[in-house]
C-alpha positions in Angstrom: 25.5 -7.8 -0.2 23.2 -4.8 0.5 19.4 -5.2 0.0 17.9 -1.9 -1.2 14.2 -1.3 -0.5 12.2 1.4 -2.3 9.3 3.1 -0.5 7.3 6.3 -0.5 9.2 9.1 1.3 10.4 11.3 2.7 11.1 10.0 6.2 8.2 9.6 8.5 5.6 8.1 6.0 3.6 5.0 6.8 5.3 3.3 3.8 8.7 4.0 5.5 7.3 2.5 8.7 6.3 -0.6 6.8 9.7 -0.8 5.2 11.3 -0.6 8.6 9.2 -3.6 9.7 10.5 -5.5 6.8 14.1 -4.3 7.4 13.9 -5.7 11.0 12.4 -8.9 9.7 15.3 -9.3 7.2 17.8 -8.7 10.0 16.2 -11.5 12.0 16.4 -13.9 9.0 20.2 -13.4 8.7 23.1 -11.0 8.6 21.6 -8.8 5.9 22.6 -5.3 5.2 19.5 -3.3 4.3 19.3 0.2 2.8 16.0 2.1 2.5 15.5 4.1 -0.7 12.8 6.8 -0.3 11.0 7.7 -3.5 8.8 10.7 -4.4 5.7 8.6 -5.2 4.2 5.2 -5.0 4.6 4.9 -8.7 8.3 5.8 -8.6 8.9 3.1 -5.9 7.6 0.4 -8.4 9.3 1.8 -11.4 12.6 1.9 -9.5 12.2 -1.8 -8.8 11.2 -2.6 -12.3 14.3 -0.8 -13.6 16.6 -2.8 -11.3 17.8 0.1 -9.2 16.6 -1.5 -6.0 15.9 -5.1 -4.9 12.5 -4.7 -3.3 9.7 -2.2 -3.0 7.1 -1.7 -0.3 3.8 -0.1 -1.5 0.3 0.3 0.1 -2.4 -1.7 -1.7 -5.5 -1.6 0.6 -6.8 0.5 3.5 -9.5 -0.7 5.8 -11.4 2.6 5.5 -10.7 3.8 1.9 -10.2 0.5 0.2 -7.7 -0.2 -2.6 -4.8 2.0 -3.6 -5.5 2.1 -7.4 -2.0 3.2 -8.5 -0.4 0.2 -6.8 -2.8 -2.3 -8.3 -2.6 -0.8 -11.8 1.2 -0.8 -11.8 1.7 -4.2 -10.3 -0.5 -5.5 -13.2 1.4 -3.4 -15.8 4.9 -4.1 -14.5 4.4 -7.9 -14.1 6.5 -10.1 -13.5 7.2 -8.1 -10.3 6.2 -10.6 -7.6 4.7 -10.2 -4.2 7.0 -11.9 -1.6 5.4 -10.7 1.7 2.6 -8.5 3.0 2.6 -6.2 6.1 -0.5 -5.1 7.9 0.2 -1.7 9.5 -2.1 0.1 12.0 -2.5 3.7 10.8 -2.7 6.5 13.3 -3.2 10.1 12.0 -2.5 13.3 13.8 -2.9 17.0 12.9 0.5 18.6 13.0 0.7 22.4 13.0 2.2 25.4 14.8 -1.2 27.1 14.9 -2.5 28.0 18.3 -6.0 26.7 17.5 -8.1 25.3 14.6 -9.3 28.8 13.6 -5.7 29.8 12.5 -5.4 27.0 10.0 -6.0 27.9 6.3 -4.7 24.8 4.6 -4.4 21.1 5.5 -1.9 19.1 3.4 -1.5 15.4 3.2 -1.6 12.3 0.9 -5.1 11.8 -0.6 -5.5 8.6 1.3 -4.8 10.3 4.6 -7.2 13.2 3.8 -9.9 10.7 2.9 -9.4 8.6 6.1 -9.9 11.8 8.2 -12.7 13.3 6.1 -15.4 13.3 8.8 -13.1 14.8 11.4 -12.0 17.5 9.0 -15.6 18.4 8.0 -16.4 18.8 11.7 -13.3 20.7 13.0 -11.7 22.3 9.9 -14.6 22.9 7.5 -13.2 26.4 6.7 -9.7 25.1 5.7 -8.6 24.1 2.2 -7.7 20.5 1.8 -4.6 20.1 -0.5 -3.3 16.8 -1.7 0.4 16.0 -1.5 2.6 13.2 -2.7 3.1 11.9 0.9 1.9 12.6 4.4 5.3 14.2 5.2 5.8 16.3 2.1 4.7 19.6 3.7 6.3 19.1 7.2 9.4 21.2 6.4 7.2 24.3 5.8 5.0 24.2 8.9 7.2 26.3 11.1 7.3 29.1 8.6 3.5 29.5 8.3 1.2 28.9 11.3 -1.7 28.7 8.8 -0.5 25.4 7.5 -1.2 22.0 8.9 -0.4 18.5 7.9 -2.0 15.1 8.5 0.8 12.6 9.3 1.7 10.0 11.9 2.7 10.9 15.5 6.0 9.2 14.6 6.6 11.8 11.9 5.9 14.7 14.4 8.4 13.2 16.8 11.0 12.6 14.1 10.9 16.2 13.0 10.2 17.7 16.5 6.9 19.2 15.4 3.8 20.0 17.6 0.7 17.8 17.4 -2.4 20.0 17.5 -4.9 17.1 17.5 -4.2 13.4 17.9 -6.0 10.3 16.6 -8.1 12.2 14.0 -8.8 9.2 11.7 -12.6 8.7 11.3 -12.5 5.1 12.5 -10.2 3.7 15.2 -9.5 0.4 13.5 -7.6 1.9 10.6 -5.1 -0.4 9.0 -3.2 -0.5 5.7 -2.0 -3.5 3.8 1.4 -3.2 2.2 2.9 -5.5 -0.4 6.6 -6.2 -0.5 7.5 -6.8 -4.1 10.6 -8.2 -5.8 11.6 -9.9 -9.0 12.0 -13.5 -7.7 8.8 -15.6 -7.7 7.8 -17.3 -4.5 5.9 -20.6 -4.4 5.7 -21.4 -0.7 3.2 -18.9 0.8 -0.2 -19.0 2.5 -1.8 -16.3 0.3 -2.0 -16.0 -3.5 -2.8 -12.8 -5.4 -3.7 -13.0 -9.1 -5.3 -10.9 -11.8 -7.0 -11.7 -15.0 -9.0 -10.2 -17.9 -11.9 -12.0 -19.6 -12.1 -12.8 -23.3 -15.5 -11.2 -24.1 -18.6 -9.7 -22.6 -20.4 -13.0 -22.4 -23.1 -13.6 -19.8 -21.7 -15.8 -17.0 -18.1 -15.6 -18.1 -16.9 -14.2 -14.7 -19.0 -16.7 -12.8 -17.4 -19.5 -14.8 -13.9 -18.2 -13.9 -14.7 -18.0 -10.2 -16.4 -21.4 -10.1 -13.1 -23.1 -10.6 -12.3 -22.1 -7.0 -15.8 -22.7 -5.5 -15.9 -26.3 -6.8 -12.6 -27.1 -5.1 -13.6 -25.2 -1.9 -10.8 -22.7 -2.2 -11.5 -19.6 -0.2 -11.4 -16.2 -2.0 -10.7 -13.4 0.5 -11.0 -10.5 -2.0 -12.1 -9.7 -5.5 -12.0 -6.3 -7.1 -12.3 -4.9 -10.6 -10.2 -2.2 -12.2 -10.6 -0.7 -15.7 -8.3 -2.2 -18.3 -7.9 1.3 -19.8 -8.5 -0.2 -23.2 -12.2 0.8 -23.5 -15.1 1.9 -21.4 -16.8 -1.0 -19.5 -13.8 -3.4 -19.9 -12.3 -4.6 -16.6 -9.5 -6.7 -15.2 -10.1 -8.6 -11.9 -7.8 -8.8 -8.9 -8.4 -11.9 -6.7 -6.8 -12.9 -3.3 -7.2 -16.5 -2.2 -5.8 -18.7 0.5 -3.4 -21.4 -0.5 0.1 -22.4 -1.8 1.1 -22.8 -5.4 2.7 -26.2 -4.6 -0.8 -27.5 -3.8 -2.0 -29.8 -6.6 -5.6 -28.6 -6.0 -4.5 -25.0 -6.6 -2.5 -26.0 -9.7 -5.6 -27.7 -11.1 -7.7 -24.6 -10.4 -5.3 -22.3 -12.0 -4.9 -24.5 -15.1 -8.7 -24.5 -15.5 -8.9 -20.7 -14.8 -6.5 -20.2 -17.7 -9.1 -21.6 -20.1 -11.7 -19.0 -19.0 -9.4 -15.9 -19.1 -7.8 -13.8 -21.8 -4.7 -12.9 -19.7 -3.9 -14.4 -16.3 -1.1 -13.2 -14.1 0.0 -14.7 -10.8 1.1 -11.7 -8.8 2.6 -13.6 -5.9 2.4 -16.4 -3.3 3.3 -14.9 0.0 3.1 -14.8 3.8 2.3 -12.0 6.3 5.1 -10.5 8.3 4.3 -10.5 12.1 3.2 -7.2 13.5 5.2 -7.6 16.7 8.4 -6.5 15.1 9.3 -3.0 16.3 9.5 0.0 14.0 12.9 1.6 13.9 13.8 5.3 13.6 15.1 7.0 10.5 18.0 9.4 10.6 16.9 11.1 7.4 15.9 14.8 7.6 13.7 16.8 5.5 15.5 18.3 2.5 
């Protein structure tokens, strides 16, 4: 049986690097045949999974500099019951890739919006004259660089090596401790993890309603590691809340908390109970070339 994993492509993206980590982990768990399926966008990765064309999808959900990846959160909510089965924490290393002889030759810098934002200060200092253009991925423009010395891309050094492209400036992310959290999603619900992600909407704009919902965890001394709001897209000022907490769904204390939380919410979705894949697993190389 072949396990197919969707991720943002083409080859050389950080999402592909995270998918490689998961591929190596799966090989370590047994004689699994794993096929990576690059997609044109994060959204397509999740839709491909929801439609049953792949078995798993690896998508970024949070960056240590820029915060959450909105499209991932919104679609995980909308496409529920997709379920988080693991998470991967990937160090992110950005480089400026170009055939230009110097910064002055560069007219345009292309990359994924997250990468551009994570290098914003560096770009303002060194390339304030260049236009910053958003792409679907960090590697989308790489095939055009050799034809135009005025173009540059922000991508990983691994991508430059993969396509044999010159790095004009290395380590250009604004903060050295730059990491992105990826979720591995599937359709089979897990109940034996160390982290739980859930999301909920509230029934009305009543004072204290959010506090009442969160107190079900505080009273049981359950640690919340993250809480974030996103618009429901139903009306202005109406939000849904994403919460990460420590625990396992088989724990009676967690079951009691979730049962009580249900009484305070309009819609409650358990997005997954999962573990973190160790970072020590090496990242493989992709044979895929730019189309």
